[in-house]
N, C-alpha and C positions, 0 to 999 in steps of 0.2 A: 294639231295646233293651228295650222293654216286655216282649216275649215272653221275652227272656232273664231279666229280673228275676222274671217269674212262674214260670219253670221252673228257676231256679238250684238248688233243692234236689235235684231229680231228676238234674240234671247232676252235682251234688256227690256224690250217692249212687253214680253210675256211676264217678266218679273214685276214690271210697273203695274200691270193690270191686276195681277194676283195681290200685290202689296196694297193697291188701292182698295180692293174689296175687303182685305183683311183688316185694314186700319180705318175703315170708313166711320166707325163709331168714335174712335179715340182721336183721330186727326181730321175729321170731317170739316172742322172749322176753317181749315186752310182754303177750302173752296170759296169762302166768303171774301177773301182778300183779292177783290177784282182788280185793284190798282196794280198790285204786284204782278198778277197774271198778265195784265195788259202790257206792262213794261217788258216782260219776258217775251211775249208774242211779237211786239214791235221790234225788239232787239234781234230776235231770230229772223224776222223779215228783212231787217237792215243787213245782217250778216249774209243772208242768201243773195240779196240784191247787189251788194257792193262788189261781188266778183263777176257780175254779169257785164260783158262788153256791149254796152248799148249802141256803140257805133256800128256793130254788125247788124243790129236791129234796124237802124236807120238806112243802111245800105240795102237791106232786104225789102224795103218799101217799094222798090222799083218793080218787084214781081210778087205782089202780096196774095195771089190767088189761093195758094195752098194754105197759107196762114189764116186767111179769112174762112176757108172751109173748115179747118180744124177748130177754129174759135167758135163757129156756129154749132159744130157738133158738141163741143165741150160745155158751152154755156147756154145753148139753145135746145138741142135735141136731147141731151142727157137728162135734164129735169123733166122734160116732157115724157120720156120713156118711163120714168119712175112714177109719174103721177097716178096711174091707175092702181098702183099697188100700195100706196101710202096709207090710205084710209083704214083698210082692214088689218093693218099690222099694229095699230095702236099708237099712242103718243110717243112712246119711247123708241121702239124700233122703226115705226113709220116716220116719226120726226127726224130720227137719226139718218134714215135713208134719204129723206128730203135734203138734209144738209149735205150729205156725201155727194149727191148728184148736182147740187146747185153751186158748189164752190168752184173756183177756177183751176187751171192747170198748175201743177206743182213747179215751183222754182228750182227744186232740188234735183230732180231726176229726169225730167222730160228730155232735155238736150243730151244728157249722158246716155240714156237708153236709145235715143234716136241715133246717136253716133255709133253705139254698139251694134245697131241693126244695119249699119251702112247707109243711114238716111242723112238728110240735110239738117244738121243740128242748128243752123241759122234759122231755118223755118220754125223749128221747135222753140227756139229762143223767142222768136217773134210772137208765137202763140202764147208763150208764158207771160210775156210782158203785156200783150193785148188783153188777155183774159183777166189778169190780175188788176189791171187798171179799170176794166169794164165791170168787174165784180162789185165795185163800190155801189153801183146803181142796180145792176142786173140781179145779183144774188139776193138782196133784200126783197126785190119784187117777186122773184120766184118763191122765196120762202113765205112771203105773205100769202101768196096764192095756194101753195101746197100745204101749209100748216095753219090756215086761218081757222079751222075747226078744232085745232089742238092747243094753240097758244092764244090765250086771251090777252087783249090789249097789245097786240103786236104793232110796233111802230116802225114803219118803213124808214121814216126820217131818222129815228134813233140809230137804226142799223147802218144807214148811209153815213152818219156822223162817226160812228164807231169804226167802220171799215176805212173811212178816210184817214183817221188817226193811226190805225193799225196797219194799213196797206199803202195808201198813197204817200203819206208822210215819210215812212221809212224808206220806200223805194226812191222817192225824190231826193231825200238826204243822201242815200247811198250813191246815187248817180252824180250828185253834186260833189260828193267827196272824191269821186273818180276823176274829177277835173284836175286834181293835183296829181301829176304823173307818178311821183314816188309812192303815193298811197294806192293808186291804181295798180302799179307794178307789184306792190306788196300784197294787195288783195288777190291778185292773180297767182302769185307764187305760193301764197299761204292758203290757197283755196281749200285744201284738204283739212287743214287745221280749223279753218272757219266752219267747215262742214261738221267737224266733230263737236264744236261748241253748239251749233244749231241742234244737233241730235240730242244733246243733254237738255236743251230747252223743250224739245218735243217730248222727251221722257217725263219731264215734270208735268206737262200739260196732260199727258196720257194718265199719269198717276191721279191728278185731280179729277179727270173725267171718269175714271174707274170708281173713285170714291162717290162721286155724284150719282152714278148709275146704281151703285150698291144702296145708297140712301133711298133712291126712288123705288127700287125693288123692295126694300124693307118696308115701304109704306103701301105695299100691295100693288105696285105697278109692274111686277115681274111678267115677262113674256112667256108664253107657252113654248114647249119644245117644237111644236109644229110651226109656230111663228118664226122661231129661230131658224128652222130648216128652210122655210120659204125665203127668209131674209138672206141666208147664205147663198141659196140658189140664185136669187135675184142679183146679188152683188156680182157673182161670177158671170151670170148671163149678160148683165148690163155692160160690164166692163169689156167682155169679149165681143159683145154685139157692137159697141161703139168702135172698137179696134177694127173689126172686119168691115163695118159699114164705111169707115174712113178709108180703109185700104181699097175697097171695091169702088166707091164713088170716085175717088181721086184717080184711080186707074181708068175708070170709064170716061172721065173727062180728059184723058190723054196727058195727065201731068207726068213729069219725070219720076222715075221709080224712087229716087232719093226723097223727093217731096211726098210721094205717096206714103212712104214709111214714116215720115215726120208727121203727116196728118193722122195716121193710124195711132201712133203713140201719144202725141201731144193732145189729140182730140179725145182720148179716153182716160188719160191720167188726171188725178185730182190731188189738190194740195191738202195737207192735214191741219196745219196750224190755224188757218183762217176759220175752217169749219169747226175746229175744237173750241175756239174762243166763242163762236156763235152758239154752239151747243151748250156750253157752260153758262152763257148769259141767259139763254132761253129756258134752261132747265131740262134740256133734251139729252138723251144718251148719245155719246160720241163713239160708242162701240161699233155701230155699222160703218162709220167713217174710218175708224181704225182698221177694221177688217178689210174694207175696200183698199185702203192704203197698202196693207201687207199683201193682199192678193195681187195688186198691180205690180208689186216688186217681183213676185215669183212668176206670174204669168208673162209679163213683158220681158223678163230675162230669158225665158224659154222661147218666146216668139221672136225676140230680137236675134238670138243665137241661131234659130232655125232659118231666118231670112239671110243671115250672114253666111251660113253654111251653103245655102242655095247658090249664092254668088260664087263661092269657092268651087262648087261642083260644076257650075256653068263655065268658070274659067278653066278648069281642068279638062273639060270636054272640047275646048277650042283648040 
């Protein structure tokens, strides 16, 4: 029972994907309600941001080196590494992969997994805030370049406006709300319950994305098994590559080990909600993004625990 409670969200994700494919013909009209979807995405972003202690981010600005490195990996190197593979995967998998690697660091898990690894969670928080603010400009530019042959009439300005409403506005409102001490204290104490609400929002968007993918494949845009195999291998390789590049480069620069672990995790993790909204808007599959999101949860759990065990072994040897 404990195992089921721990893994319920991953099970629910699977159910949402299967249900989306199964009901794509009967309930596919739900994907057309863009206003409702945008409200849900913006609400999820607000709930994620309202529990973030921005004061810690401001204090971390005195030593921003690790956060800058991780941000460059997350929004700079990641899309560049994916670029050579996008074209031959086709508009659905290739476009989905472009979205997965162009979105910012996740608000939900980067600091938590960094803390689990014995890393500096303040650095991870700084990366989260920095990349989510920068993505309003950076992500549309990357997507324009990566998908310009797949998406006709791609408007960078439209994407900038959309992300401003769905990312900047909710984060700004959430942090303004934290100015009220009682609300800030409530958001901190109820962080787990707020997280539960955001997960239900994620499940709804996953359901919509699965329906849209099923509709696209029904129109003859289904990917081959070989393309799926390549996509899965790329997702695993890109995430792990970013993780170990971040760990290696930061150690090579002589950063503190806690910062190195923060760079590795926050530099390689990607958010789901922003990418899902972009994929639904552009008509691209969000399944590569979903797979990346699930893979990072499993992979970073193993890697974080391994790093933490190394600390325990070192402590026992002293």
